[in-house]
N, C-alpha and C positions, 0 to 999 in steps of 0.2 A: 288225550282226552282226560286221563286220570290226573295229569298235572293241572289242567285248567280247573277241574273240579276241586282240587286242593286249594287252589288260589281262591276260588269263589267261596269256599268255606272259611278261609282265612278272612276274607273280606266281610262275610257275614258276622264272624266273631268280632271283628273291629266295630261293625255297626252296632252290635248288641251292648258294646261298652258305652255307646251314647245314650242308652235308655236310662232315664232317671229312676225307673223303677228298680233298677239294680244299685241304686246309690246306697252306700254304707256310711254312716256318720256316727260318731261316738255320742253316747247320751249326754245331753247337756244339763247341767244343774243350775236352778235359778240363781242368779247373782244378786247380791244386796245392792241397794241404791249407791251409785258412785262407783261400781265395778266396771270392768272392761265392757266396751261397747259390742253389742252383738252383730258380728259381721257375717253370719253364717245364713245361707239361703234356706228356704223351706225344703224339706225331705218328703218325697212321695211315699205314702204308707200302703196305698191301695188303688187299684183302677178297676172299674166296672163299666163294660167288660174289660177283659184283660188287654194289655197292649199286644199287638200282633194278632188281633182277633180276625178270623175269616168269615166269609159269608154275612157280612154286615148288611142290614137291611135299611131301606129308606126310613127316615124319621127316627132313627135310634138316638137315645140318650147316653151320653158318656159321663161317668162321674169319676174325678181324680181327687183323692184325698191326701191331705198333707198332715205333717206332725204339728202344725201351728196354724193359726188363722192367717189367711193370705188376702191379697187385694189384686185387682187388675189395673194395670196402668199402661196407657198408650196402646191398647189393643188394636186400634185401627191401623196403627203403623207397624206394630210388631207381629201381629197374628196373621198368618196366611196359610192356604191350604195347597196341596200339590196332589193332583192338578187342581186348577182354580174352580170354584163353585160359583154359579150364577147367584145363588142365595147363600151368602156366608153363614156359617153356624153361629148361633147366638151363644155368648159366654155369659155365665152369671155365677155369682157366689152363693154357696149354700153350706152353712156350717163351716168345717174346716177344709172345704173343697171347692172345686170348680165344676159347674155343670156345663156340658157341651151339647146343645140341641141341634142336630143335623136337620136342615130344612130343604136341601136341594134333592133332586132325583140323582141318584148315584148311578155311575156308568157301570155296566156289567163287567165282571172279570177285571177289575181295576184296583191297584194298590193306592190307597189315599195316605197322606201324611198330614197331620195337623200340626203346624210349626208355630210355637208360642213365642219364639224369640225371647225377650226378657220382660213379657207382659205379666208374668206371674211373679209377685213379690210378697215377703212376709209383711204382715200387717203393721208391725211396730217400727222397724228400722227401714223398711222398703229394700231389704236386700233381694236382688233379682235372682231367679232360678233360670240361668241362661241356657239357650239351645235346647229346651225341652221339646220333644216330639212324641205325638201319639200316632201310631200307624195301624191301619186295618185294611182288609181287602174285601171286596164284594164277591171274589171268587174263592178258589180253594188254596191259592198260593199267595205268598207275599213276595213282591219283587225285592231282590236283595243286592243288586249290583251298585257299586259306588264309583264316583268319578270326582276328582278335585280340579281346582283351577284358581286363577288369579285375574282380578280386574284392576286395570291401571288407566289412569288418564293419559291419553296418547301424547298430550302436549306437555303437561306438567311432569310426567313420568313418575307419578305418585299414585298410590292406591286409591280406588274408588270404593267407598264403603256402602253396604246395604244395598247393593246391586242385585236384582233378580236375574236368575239364570234360566232360560227357557229351553226345555228339550223337546224337539219335535221328531218323532219316529220318521225316519227318511222316506219309508214307503207310504207314508201318510200325506205328503206334501208333494206338490209339483216341483219339478227342477228344470227351469227355463234358463237357457244360456244368456238370453238378452238382459234379463231383470230378475229381481228377487222379491216377491210379494208375500213371502211366508209370514212376516209379522203382522200383516194387514188381513190375511185371509184365514188363518188357522189359528186354533187354540193349543197351547203346549200340553203335552201328555204328562210332563213332570216339571217341577219347579224347585230350584234351590236358591238360596240368598247368601251373598257374600257377607262376611262379618266386617268390623271396622278396619281390619287390616287388609281388606280386600280378597281375602282367601275364602273360597266356598268348598263345601263338601257335599256333593249331591248324593243322596242316598235313595234306596228303593227304585232304582232303575232297572229295565229289562236289558238283557244281553243282545241288544240289537243296535244297528247304526242310527245315530241321531244327527240332526242338524241342530247346531247349538248357538244361541244368541244370549247376549247380556243386556238388560235394559234397566235404567236408573229408576224409572216410575216415579217421578217427583209428585205427581198428582194423586198417587195412591188409587188409581182407577183401573189397575190390572190391564192396561193398554199401553202401546207404545205410541207417544206423541212426538213426531219430528219436530225439531228446532226447540222442543222443551226438555225431553229426556235425553240423557247420554245413552249411546248405543254401542255395542260391540258385536262383531260377527266373525265366524271362523270359515275358512274355505273347507270344502269337502264334508265328510261325515265322521262321526267318532263312536266307536263301540266300546263301552266300558269294559267288556270281556277281553278286548284286544289292547288296551292301554297298558303302558308300564305301571309296575307297582309302585306304591307311594307309602311314606310314613305319616302317621297321624299321632298327635300328641295333644295334651291339654295345656293351654296357656294360663298358667297360674296367676299372672299379673292382670291380663285382660279378661280372665275368667270365662273363656270359651274354647272349644276345640279348634284346632288349626291343623294344617297339613301341608305337605309338599305339593305344589301345583303340577298337574299334567297338562292343563289347557291354559292359554294366555289371551286375554282379550284386551285390546288397545281401544279404550272407550273414546268416543267423540260425539259431538253434537252435530247431527244431520240438519239439513234444511228442508222443510216441508214445502211442497208445492203450494202456492197461493195465487188466487186469481188477481191479476193487477187491476187496480182501480184507485182513484183518489178518495180515500176514505173520510178525510176530514181537512178543513182549512179553518185557521183561526188567525187572530191578530192581537197577540198578548201585549204588544207595545205599539206606541204610535208609529215607529219607524221599522216594525219588524212584523212579518206574518209567517205562519207556519203551514206547510203543506205535508200532510201524512198520507202515504201510499201503502196499499196492502201488500205489496211485494217489492223486492229489492230492484235496484236498478231501473226505475221508470225511464221510459223513452219519451222525452218531452220535445215536442216540435216547435211550440211557440208559448210564450207567456205574453199577454197583452193586457194593458191597463188604460182606462179611459183618460186619466188625468196625469199619467206619469210616463216620460219617454223610456223605451226599452233599455237605453244606455244608463239610466238612473236606477235600474233594478239590479241589485247584487244577489246572486243565487249562491247559498252556502250549504253544501251537504253536511248534515249533522251526524250521519251514521255511516259505518263502513259500507253498507249495502245501499246507500243513498236512498232509503225508503222514506226517510224524513229530511225536508229541506227547509232552510230558513230563507225568507226573502227580506232583504234590506232596501229600504227606499232612501235614496240619496236626494232628498228634497227638503227644503226648509220647513220646519214645523208649521208655520203659518200657511203654507200652501197645501199641506196634506189634508184632504177632507176627512171627516169622521168615518165615512164609508167609501172604501175604494172599490170600485166595480171593474171587471175585466173578465177575461177568459183564459182557459188553458186548453191547448191541443196537445194531446198525448195518445199513446197506445195503450188501449184497455181491452181486457179479455171479454169476449162476447159469451153467450150461452154455451157454445161449443169449445170454449177455452182457446179460442183463436184471437190473436192480437189484431185490434182494428184501431185505426186512427179515429179519435172522437174529439169533439170540442165541447167543453163544458163551462158554464158561467162561474165566475168568482165574485163573492161579495164579502169583503173583509171589513168588519166593523170594529171600531175602537172608541171607547169612552173613557175619559179620565175619571179614575175612581180613587179618592183620597185614602191613604192608609190613616189608621188611627193616630200615628205620630205626626203625620201631616196636618190632620184635622186639629190636633192639639196645638201645634205650632202656629197654624193660621188664627186660632181663636186667641192665642197669647198675644200675637202681634196686633190683633184687633183691639184688645183690652189696652195695650200700650199706646195705640194711636188715639183712642177715645180719651185716655188720661191725659196725654199730651194736649189735645185740643181743649179739654175743659180747663186746663192750667194756662191756656193761651200761648202754648209753646209750639214751635214747628216740630213735626214728627219725622224723624229721619229713620227710615227702616234699616235694619241691620243688613250688612252685606251678605248676599246669598252665597251659600257654599258651592263651590264649583262642582257641578254633577259629573264632570268628565272623570271617568273611573279607569284605573290602570293598576297593574301590578309590576312594578320595577323597583328592585332593591336599590336604595340610594347609598348604601354602604356595604362593604364586604370584599370578599376575595372573588377574582374572576378566573374561571377555568379557561386558559387560552384556546382550548380545542372546543369548547361550546360557546365561548363569547358571553356577552350580556344578553339577557332575554327580558322582553317586555311583553305584557299581555294586556289586551284592552277589552272592555265590555262590549263595545260596538266596533264594527270594521272601520279602519281609517280610510278616508278618502282624499286627505290631503297631507303630504309630508314634505316639510321644507327642510331637507337634510343639509342644504348649503348653510342654513342658519345655526346648525348644531355645531358645538365645539368640543373636542376632546384634546386635552393637553396632558403631557407627562412632566412631572417634577422629579428630578434625580436627587440623589444624596446631598449635592451641592447646591440645591435649590435652583438649579437651572430649569427653565420651563420651556418645553418644545411642543409645537402643535403636531398632533398625530392624525394621519388620514384615517377616516372611518367610513363605514357603510352602514345604513339603516335599511335592513333587508327583511322582506316579509317571508314567513314560513310558507313553503309551497303547499303544505298539507292543512293549514290552519290560518283562516282569515284574520284572526285576533292575535296571533303571535308574531313578533318581530324580533330580529336579532341586531345587536350593535356590534359589527365586526371590525376588528382593528389588529394590528401587528403587536399584540400584547408581549411585554417582556418583563421578566423578573426584576425586582428592585425599584425603589422609588415608589411614586403614587400617581394615580390618574384622576383627573377631574373631568366630569362630563356635564356640559351645560346644554340645556334644551331650553331656548327662550320661549316666552309666553307666546301661544298662537302658532307654534311651529306644527302642531299636530291638530287635525280636525277630523271628527267622525262623521258618520252618516246623519247623526241627529243635529249636526251643526254645532256640537259642543268642541271646545278646544282646551288645551292645557295651560295651567299656570307655569310660571318659570320653574324649572327643575334643575337641581344641581346634585350630582352624585360623586362620591370620593370612593376610590377603590385601589386595591392592591392586587398583585397577581399571585396565584398559588404557587408555593414553593414546591417543586417536585419531590424534593427530599423529605417532605412531610407525608408523602404517599408512597404506595408500592406500585410496581410495574408488572403486569401480567404478560408473558411472552408465550405463545403457542406456535410450535412448529407443526404444520398440518401435513399429513401424508393422505391424499385423498384415494378413493377406490380407483378412479380413473382420472386422467388429465382433464376431461371435460366435466367432471362432477363438480356441483357447486353446494355449498353449505352456508348456514347462518350460525354463528357463534355468539351466544349472549352471556354476558357476565351478569350473574345474580348475586345478591347479598345472602346472608346465612339463612333468611327466612323465605328466599325464593323470589324476592322483588327484582324486577329488571333494572339494571343500572347502565349498562352500555351494551351495544350490539354492533356487529360487523356483518355485512351482507355480501353476497357474491364471493365468498371465500373460496380459493382454489389451493393449489400447492404453494407452501412457502410459509413466511412467518407472519403471524397475526399479533398485534401488541395492543394492549389496553394500558393507557396511562392514567394518572391521578386516581388511583384506586385506594379508597380509604382503608386504613388498617382494620383487620377483622376477618370474619368469616366470609368466604365466597364460594360460589357454585358455577359450573360452566355447564350450560345447556347447548347442544348441537342439534340443529335441524338439516335433515337431509333433504335439500331443496330440489327435489326431482325435476320440476319444470322451470327452475331458474327464475321464479317471478319475485324473489326477495322476501317472501312471507311463508308462513306455515299454512298448509291447505288441509282443511278438514276432509272426512271421507263421505261416502254415500252408500247406505246400505242397500237401496234398491238397485244401483248400478254395480254393487259388489266392489266398490273401490275403497280401499283401506286409506286412512290418513297418512300423510307423510310422517316418517318416523322422527321423533325427537328423543333424544337420550342425554341423560346427565353423565358427563365424563367421570370416570372412576380410575384411580391409579391401581398400580399392581397389588395394593393391599386392600382394594375394594372400597376405599374412602371416596366419598362424593363432596364432602365439605372440607375446605382447605383454609389455612389460616395465613393471611398476609401481614407483613410487618411494614413499619415505616422505613423509607429509604431502602427497600429490599425488592429484589426481582424474584418473581416466582415464574419458573419455566417448566413447561411441560410439552411432551410430544404426543400428538394426537394422530394414531393410526386409524383412519375411518373404516378400514376393513375389520378391525377388531371392535371399534365402537358399534358398528352397524352390522355385525356378524348375525347370521340367522339365530333366532331364539330357540334354545332347546330346553328340555325339562331340566337338564343338568346345569345349564348356564343360569336359568331362572331361579332354581333353587339356590345356587351359589349367591346370586345377587340378593335374594331376600334373606338369606343367612347373615350376609354381611350388614344389611340394613338393620336386621334384628340386633345384631351385636352393638351397633351404634346407638340403637334405641335403648338397649338395656344398660349401656354406660350412662346414658343421660338419665335413665330412671334411677340408677344407683346414686348418681349425684344429687338428684332431687330429693331422694330419701335420706341422704346424708345431711342435707340441709334442714330437713324437717325434724330430725332428732329421733331418739328411740321411742319417745312416747307416741308420736303420730305414726311411726313405722309399724308399731304393734297394733294400732288401730286400723290400719290400712290393710293388714294381712287378711287373707281370706283362704279358707281351706279348699277352695276348688268349686265354689258355687254349688249347684245341685248335683255335681258328679262325684265328689268326695274323693278325687284322686288328683294326682299331679304327676309331671313327668311324661314319659312315652306311653302312649296307648297301644300303638302297634307299630311295626317296622317292616315294610315289604318293598324292597328296593330292587329296581331293574332300571338303572339309569342310562341316559345316553340317547334316547329315542328322540326323533326330530319333532318338533312343534310347528314350525312354520316353513 
């Protein structure tokens, strides 16, 4: 018991270090015009009532005075209270200080924290006073326990900034095995917020078990909105008095406190329940209509139109959940009426949220509306026609530009694994592949016909591939004669001729991965990313053995691995109500903790991936090690940036620690190795 009280006192001391009221800063002397830029944040000189006041009353006013004039910026996003108040306090500037007017009815025997974030800045240069907090209690005591954690995007494996962490006392919420409704039925007793690096330090907690959730709150409405906000949850309960100790320090570059995380949230975007219904139908183009459904995966039994045979209607899903559909009408323009009438039979939710088959009418109207450019062109041609007639000459209208639109490079290098790709604005309904010709000319000018296939992408109606047995050396000529391609609008192509060579593999790198799975039945998805995290290549259904990526451009790469638990070939998000975590996605790291690797021309990059190591349970020790390694990489990049800026800019960018007036370690309390997941 004595040991626990000592630990609590240590934690309280660390908490006190956060208080801006204890900031010390050297006296500053007015600098003449043209001197060094002021980079110091304002300093608190007085608080009325004092910080950590107890027995605070409803309607109280708080005045925080500074050593210089200040301003409020982005207070709607930066300022929040813990716990949340229905009526937010009103902040205003008075003299050299900020007045906080409490408006809500305060809960009895409750510790409140007013978190200002970076809302308070000096009036001249806008230097923020980061992480400022004012704490009071309506009872006789101030809750003083702390807990830290880290919020990460479960797919990108990168930090999520400015996430709110909600703490619910376990004995104040129900715990039902079948579902979790905590976020929808209860208000949190304490709130913390992660900084830009994803780390949060929750203060003024009670020594009781909490259910803990992380919510992004993009709408700033202090509510969790499924399908809008990212969310994270932890199994079980967590008592700050029973958690392993952790170190806290001040990040002098980012200018806010940070810490070793005890908790780890894998954030994801959940899907909200939506009542199924056809919410809107439009016809933006003559041959195209749009159907918008309120929920994903509509179950459609029949689409019928009075003037169009069913086989002439092409249905194209435009979203992953198929809640938006495009309808293409394979009918000559002259035969399409301005108003297409018909009906749709599909399953719709009734008032009891039961899906029932219904038939609803469709009325799809379209009218030709000239753009300003089309109007100007029509008027120009009309003037030319009148001018020719007045001169007694025959008017010959200029040849219309072919409206058949496509994206197909007619020169360049072909990746033999990806072939040539062509993309069309309208779906093709006629392809005369027999009329197309692909020839190869070798170094001795010998010309050979090459067999080719014009194949549509199974996932995209607009995308096609020109597949052939491409070989290095010589050149290829692709000829697509006029009229070989026709789309649903009846438009066809002009004659096309493309000239290509094949990529030389010696100008690229090869990435080889020896995969050691957890079990022989386990499946993974391995993604090759560039240095900025953009997806370049992907291999699905990966099991034991060698995975190879060819034609990798020289430069930085990353390797993301998804533990495909259900083997469906894609990453699956989580569900907070069903308490289902998202599938794990991790960036591969080598023994030195590096996640970004450099590939070189005509060079093989080989790694061994032991999935037992990559997807090992996350502990506080492993998470601290991961974040330390990432921090070292970040600091190296920061040092490189400062070196490029030069000494003048470096001096201007230095800050003495925001409103805290200290740098380096604030506290260190280590008890590593406790399990987190």
